[in-house]
C-alpha positions as CSV (number, residue, x, y, z in Angstrom):
1,X,-51.9,-122.9,-107.5
2,X,-49.3,-120.4,-106.3
3,X,-50.2,-117.1,-104.8
4,X,-48.6,-115.2,-107.7
5,X,-50.5,-117.3,-110.2
6,X,-53.8,-116.5,-108.4
7,X,-53.1,-112.7,-108.6
8,X,-52.5,-113.0,-112.4
9,X,-55.8,-114.9,-112.8
10,X,-57.6,-112.2,-110.8
11,X,-56.0,-109.4,-112.8
12,X,-57.0,-111.2,-116.0
13,X,-60.6,-111.6,-114.8
14,X,-60.9,-107.9,-113.9
15,X,-59.5,-106.9,-117.3
16,X,-61.9,-109.2,-119.1
17,X,-64.8,-107.7,-117.1
18,X,-63.7,-104.1,-117.9
19,X,-63.4,-104.9,-121.6
20,X,-66.7,-106.8,-121.9
21,X,-69.0,-104.8,-119.6
22,X,-71.3,-102.6,-121.7
23,X,-71.2,-98.9,-121.2
24,X,-72.8,-95.9,-123.0
25,X,-71.0,-94.5,-126.1
26,X,-71.7,-91.7,-128.6
27,X,-71.3,-93.6,-131.8
28,X,-70.8,-91.9,-135.2
29,X,-71.3,-94.4,-138.0
30,X,-71.2,-94.0,-141.7
31,X,-74.2,-95.5,-143.6
32,X,-73.4,-97.3,-146.8
33,X,-75.6,-97.6,-149.8
34,X,-77.4,-100.6,-148.3
35,X,-78.1,-98.8,-145.0
36,X,-75.5,-100.7,-142.9
37,X,-73.6,-98.8,-140.3
38,X,-69.8,-98.8,-140.1
39,X,-68.5,-97.2,-136.9
40,X,-66.2,-94.2,-137.6
41,X,-65.8,-92.4,-134.3
42,X,-66.8,-93.5,-130.8
43,X,-66.6,-91.2,-127.7
44,X,-67.6,-91.7,-124.1
45,X,-71.4,-91.1,-124.1
46,X,-73.0,-91.0,-120.7
47,X,-76.4,-89.2,-120.3
48,X,-75.7,-85.5,-120.2
49,X,-72.8,-85.7,-122.6
50,X,-72.8,-82.8,-125.1
51,X,-71.4,-82.4,-128.6
52,X,-71.9,-79.8,-131.3
53,X,-72.2,-79.9,-135.1
54,X,-71.1,-76.9,-137.1
55,X,-71.6,-76.3,-140.8
56,X,-72.0,-73.6,-143.3
57,X,-75.7,-73.1,-144.3
58,X,-76.1,-73.9,-148.0
59,X,-78.4,-70.9,-148.6
60,X,-77.3,-68.2,-146.1
61,X,-73.6,-69.2,-146.5
62,X,-73.1,-68.5,-142.8
63,X,-72.0,-70.9,-140.1
64,X,-74.6,-72.7,-138.0
65,X,-73.9,-74.5,-134.7
66,X,-76.2,-76.9,-133.0
67,X,-75.5,-78.4,-129.6
68,X,-76.8,-81.8,-128.8
69,X,-77.2,-83.8,-125.5
70,X,-77.4,-87.5,-125.0
71,X,-80.3,-88.4,-122.8
72,X,-81.8,-91.8,-122.0
73,X,-80.5,-93.5,-125.1
74,X,-81.6,-90.6,-127.4
75,X,-80.3,-87.3,-128.7
76,X,-81.9,-83.9,-128.0
77,X,-80.9,-80.6,-129.7
78,X,-80.5,-78.2,-126.8
79,X,-79.0,-75.1,-128.4
80,X,-78.8,-73.4,-131.8
81,X,-76.5,-70.6,-132.9
82,X,-76.6,-68.9,-136.3
83,X,-75.6,-65.6,-137.9
84,X,-78.6,-64.6,-139.9
85,X,-82.3,-65.3,-140.0
86,X,-83.4,-67.0,-143.3
87,X,-84.1,-70.3,-144.9
88,X,-84.3,-73.2,-142.4
89,X,-84.4,-71.1,-139.2
90,X,-86.5,-73.0,-136.7
91,X,-89.6,-71.4,-135.1
92,X,-89.2,-72.5,-131.5
93,X,-91.7,-70.1,-129.9
94,X,-88.8,-69.2,-127.6
95,X,-87.1,-65.8,-127.3
96,X,-83.7,-65.6,-129.0
97,X,-80.8,-63.3,-128.0
98,X,-77.9,-61.8,-129.8
99,X,-74.5,-63.0,-128.4
100,X,-71.2,-61.7,-130.1
101,X,-72.9,-61.5,-133.5
102,X,-74.7,-64.8,-133.2
103,X,-78.5,-65.4,-132.8
104,X,-78.7,-67.9,-129.9
105,X,-81.7,-70.2,-129.0
106,X,-81.2,-72.0,-125.7
107,X,-83.2,-74.7,-123.8
108,X,-84.6,-76.3,-126.9
109,X,-84.6,-79.9,-125.6
110,X,-86.1,-81.3,-128.9
111,X,-85.5,-85.0,-129.7
112,X,-83.8,-85.6,-133.0
113,X,-83.2,-89.3,-132.8
114,X,-82.1,-90.6,-135.2
115,X,-79.6,-87.9,-136.0
116,X,-78.5,-88.3,-139.6
117,X,-76.4,-85.8,-141.6
118,X,-74.8,-85.8,-145.0
119,X,-71.4,-84.2,-144.3
120,X,-70.9,-82.5,-147.7
121,X,-67.5,-80.9,-148.1
122,X,-69.0,-77.6,-149.4
123,X,-70.9,-77.2,-146.2
124,X,-67.7,-78.0,-144.1
125,X,-69.3,-80.1,-141.4
126,X,-67.4,-80.3,-138.1
127,X,-68.1,-82.0,-134.9
128,X,-66.9,-80.6,-131.5
129,X,-66.5,-83.1,-128.7
130,X,-64.5,-82.6,-125.5
131,X,-62.9,-79.4,-126.7
132,X,-61.7,-80.8,-130.0
133,X,-63.1,-80.2,-133.5
134,X,-63.2,-83.0,-136.1
135,X,-63.8,-82.4,-139.8
136,X,-66.5,-84.8,-140.7
137,X,-66.0,-84.4,-144.5
138,X,-62.5,-85.9,-144.0
139,X,-64.2,-89.3,-143.7
140,X,-64.8,-89.3,-147.5
141,X,-67.0,-87.7,-150.1
142,X,-70.3,-86.6,-148.5
143,X,-70.7,-89.4,-146.1
144,X,-74.1,-90.0,-144.5
145,X,-73.4,-90.1,-140.8
146,X,-75.6,-91.6,-138.1
147,X,-75.1,-90.3,-134.5
148,X,-76.5,-92.4,-131.7
149,X,-76.0,-93.4,-128.1
150,X,-75.4,-97.1,-127.7
151,X,-74.5,-99.4,-124.8
152,X,-71.6,-101.6,-126.0
153,X,-68.7,-103.3,-124.5
154,X,-65.4,-101.4,-125.0
155,X,-63.9,-104.4,-126.8
156,X,-66.4,-103.9,-129.7
157,X,-65.6,-100.2,-130.2
158,X,-61.8,-100.1,-129.8
159,X,-61.0,-99.3,-133.4
160,X,-63.4,-96.4,-133.7
161,X,-62.6,-95.3,-130.1
162,X,-59.0,-94.8,-130.9
163,X,-59.3,-93.5,-134.5
164,X,-59.8,-89.8,-133.9
165,X,-57.0,-89.6,-131.3
166,X,-54.6,-91.9,-133.2
167,X,-54.9,-89.8,-136.4
168,X,-54.5,-86.7,-134.3
169,X,-51.2,-88.0,-132.8
170,X,-49.7,-89.5,-136.0
171,X,-50.9,-87.2,-138.7
172,X,-51.3,-83.9,-137.1
173,X,-54.3,-81.6,-136.9
174,X,-54.9,-80.6,-140.5
175,X,-54.6,-84.0,-142.1
176,X,-57.6,-85.4,-140.3
177,X,-59.4,-82.2,-139.8
178,X,-58.9,-82.1,-136.0
179,X,-58.1,-78.8,-134.4
180,X,-58.4,-77.6,-130.9
181,X,-61.6,-75.7,-130.0
182,X,-59.6,-72.5,-129.3
183,X,-58.0,-72.6,-132.8
184,X,-61.4,-73.3,-134.4
185,X,-63.3,-70.5,-132.5
186,X,-60.5,-68.0,-133.1
187,X,-60.6,-68.7,-136.9
188,X,-64.3,-69.1,-137.3
189,X,-66.0,-66.9,-134.6
């Protein structure tokens, strides 16, 4: 075996190892009528990774934002922000504070695993991850979405891993519901 051939074999083995070695991911799957998961979005998901869900409350008709953190294979809600007290406001026993017109509850650390939502278009569900906002209703009519932390090899999540970024590059922001966090916050408080 020539020296050059040996280096190519080594490169191939390293690439195979990288693509097959399981690592943690934040997986957003859509549940079908039979309860089977189909991966829609996949993001890097080490312990401590945070993401937010924002929607318009169906009764109060005001935005609500909850921030979640991945922790030891589960998901904890760590922060809640909302505009008005009313139906569905959690009683955490903790003090709230007013911040730029939002009522803020911090340090909740309440497990919510499994995290399931029905992303109805009238409630305008959005997910913020890594400074970008993704319109979850753009996935279809009122999808039921399952958020979870999973250890999987990158080769198994490639399609869902590239999907949000590929759509963002090829179709622009508005077609897939992806806007920068700065645009989102400026528009929606």
